[in-house]
C-alpha positions in Angstrom: 0.1 -0.2 0.1 1.3 3.5 0.0 1.8 6.6 1.3 0.5 10.0 -0.9 1.9 13.4 -0.6 0.2 15.8 -2.6 -0.1 19.5 -3.0 -3.6 21.2 -2.6 -6.2 21.9 -5.6 -5.7 25.5 -7.1 -6.7 28.1 -4.5 -8.1 31.5 -5.2 -4.7 32.6 -4.1 -2.6 30.5 -7.1 -5.5 32.8 -9.8 -4.0 36.1 -8.2 -6.9 36.5 -5.5 -7.3 38.5 -2.7 -6.5 36.4 0.7 -7.7 37.7 4.3 -5.2 35.5 5.7 -2.6 32.9 4.9 -5.1 29.8 6.8 -8.1 31.2 5.1 -7.7 30.6 1.3 -10.2 28.5 -0.3 -10.0 26.8 -3.6 -11.2 27.8 -6.8 -14.0 26.1 -8.6 -11.4 24.7 -10.8 -9.8 23.8 -7.9 -12.4 22.1 -6.1 -13.0 19.8 -9.8 -9.9 19.1 -9.1 -10.2 17.8 -5.7 -13.3 16.0 -7.1 -11.1 14.6 -9.8 -8.6 13.1 -7.3 -10.9 11.6 -5.1 -11.7 9.2 -8.6 -8.5 8.5 -9.3 -6.9 7.7 -5.9 -7.1 3.7 -4.9 -9.2 3.5 -1.3 -7.8 5.5 0.9 -8.0 4.6 5.0 -6.7 7.7 6.8 -6.2 11.6 5.8 -3.8 14.1 7.0 -3.9 17.6 6.3 -2.6 21.0 7.4 -4.3 23.3 9.3 -5.3 25.8 6.6 -8.3 25.7 4.6 -7.5 24.8 0.9 -5.9 21.3 2.1 -9.0 20.3 4.0 -11.1 21.5 0.9 -8.9 19.4 -1.2 -9.4 16.2 1.3 -13.0 16.9 1.3 -14.2 14.3 -1.6 -12.0 11.5 0.4 -13.1 12.2 3.5 -17.0 11.7 2.1 -16.5 9.3 -0.2 -14.8 6.9 2.7 -16.4 8.6 5.4 -12.9 9.7 7.5 -12.2 12.5 9.5 -9.3 14.0 9.0 -6.0 14.3 11.3 -4.4 18.2 11.4 -0.6 17.8 11.7 0.2 21.5 13.0 3.7 21.1 10.6 2.0 20.3 7.2 1.0 24.2 6.7 2.4 26.4 3.8 5.8 28.4 4.2 4.8 31.5 6.0 7.5 34.4 5.5 5.2 37.2 4.8 4.2 39.0 7.9 0.3 37.7 8.1 -0.9 41.5 9.3 0.9 43.0 6.2 -0.9 40.6 3.6 -4.4 40.9 5.1 -6.8 41.7 2.1 -3.5 41.4 -0.8 -3.2 39.5 -3.4 0.2 38.1 -5.6 0.8 40.9 -7.3 0.6 43.2 -4.6 3.2 40.9 -2.6 5.5 40.7 -5.5 8.0 43.4 -3.9 8.1 41.6 -0.7 8.3 37.9 -1.6 11.3 39.5 -3.8 12.9 41.3 -0.8 12.8 38.5 1.2 14.2 35.7 -1.5 17.1 38.5 -1.9 18.4 38.4 1.5 18.8 34.8 1.4 19.2 34.6 5.2 17.5 31.8 6.5 17.2 33.2 10.0 15.6 36.2 9.1 12.1 36.4 10.4 10.3 39.2 8.5 7.8 40.0 11.5 7.0 38.1 14.7 3.8 36.7 12.4 6.2 35.1 10.1 8.5 32.7 10.2 11.9 32.0 8.6 13.3 29.5 6.1 14.9 27.9 9.3 11.2 27.4 10.9 10.3 25.8 7.6 13.3 23.6 7.6 12.8 22.2 11.0 9.3 21.8 10.3 10.0 19.8 7.3 12.4 17.6 9.1 10.0 16.7 12.0 7.3 15.9 9.7 10.2 13.5 7.7 10.4 12.2 11.4 6.8 11.2 11.0 6.6 10.0 8.0 9.2 7.6 8.5 7.3 6.3 11.3 4.5 5.9 9.5 6.2 3.9 6.8 5.3 0.2 8.9 1.6 1.5 9.6 0.8 1.8 6.1 2.2 -1.3 5.1 -1.2 -2.3 4.7 -3.2 0.2 4.2 -3.4 4.0 1.9 -2.8 6.8 3.5 -2.9 10.4 1.8 -1.4 13.8 3.0 -2.7 17.1 1.7 -0.1 20.2 2.1 1.2 22.9 0.7 3.8 23.5 -2.8 6.8 24.9 -1.1 6.4 22.7 2.0 6.4 19.7 -0.3 9.4 21.1 -2.1 11.7 21.5 1.1 10.4 17.8 2.1 11.0 16.4 -1.1 14.2 17.7 -1.6 15.2 16.8 2.2 14.1 13.4 1.0 15.9 12.9 -1.8 19.3 14.9 -0.8 19.5 15.0 2.7 21.0 17.9 3.8 21.6 20.7 7.0 20.5 24.4 7.0 22.6 26.7 4.9 22.0 29.6 2.3 22.6 27.3 -0.5 20.2 25.1 0.7 18.0 28.0 0.4 19.1 28.9 -2.8 18.7 25.9 -4.2 15.2 25.7 -2.8 14.0 29.2 -4.6 15.3 28.0 -8.0 13.3 24.9 -7.6 10.1 26.9 -7.0 11.1 29.7 -9.6 12.1 26.9 -12.1 10.1 23.6 -11.1 7.3 24.4 -9.2 5.2 21.7 -7.9 1.6 21.9 -9.4 -1.8 22.0 -7.8 -3.0 18.1 -7.4 0.9 17.0 -7.8 1.1 13.9 -6.4 4.3 12.0 -4.7 4.9 8.4 -3.0 7.0 8.4 0.2 
C-alpha cells in the first residue's frame, strides 16, 4: 500500500485572488473540480492528514466524504509563511510581489520579517519533524493507504531533503528558491513516499 503526498488543489490565491489570511484561502471552482477528480483517481484511502489551512481540507473533502473519514490536522504541514500575516491582509500575488522579492534577495535563512512570520530555518525544522513522522508512519501504512495534503513550498523542501538530506544553509535556501521558480510543484501533483 502507499503514502501519497499531494499538493492542494488550485486556490483562489493561486489565481491572484485576494487573501484575508494565510489559513483562510479557499479553493477556486477549478480547484474544487480537481479535488473531485483526485478522489476518483486515488485508490481506497484509509486515513487523511491535512494542514491547518482551509485549502488542504477542501482538497481532502471528497475523499473524506467518500470513505466517511475525519481528517487529522498536522501542525507542521502548513505552507511557508515568510511574509507577515497582518501585512498580507487582503492582498493578492501582485500586491505581494515586491515583498516576496525583497525576502528572497536577503537569502538569510534565520531572517524573520515579523513576529507573525517564519524564517526559512523554521520551515526547515517543520519539514524535518514531519519527515521523521513519515518514517514512523511507513510501517503502519504497509497494508493501508494514507493521503497527506500539504502545500507547494512545504512539499518542495520535503522532497528535496528526502532526495538529498542536507543541513540548513544559504546554499539550500538558494537551490530551494531556484526549484520554486524553475520546477514548481503543480496543484494536485502526487508523490509517493
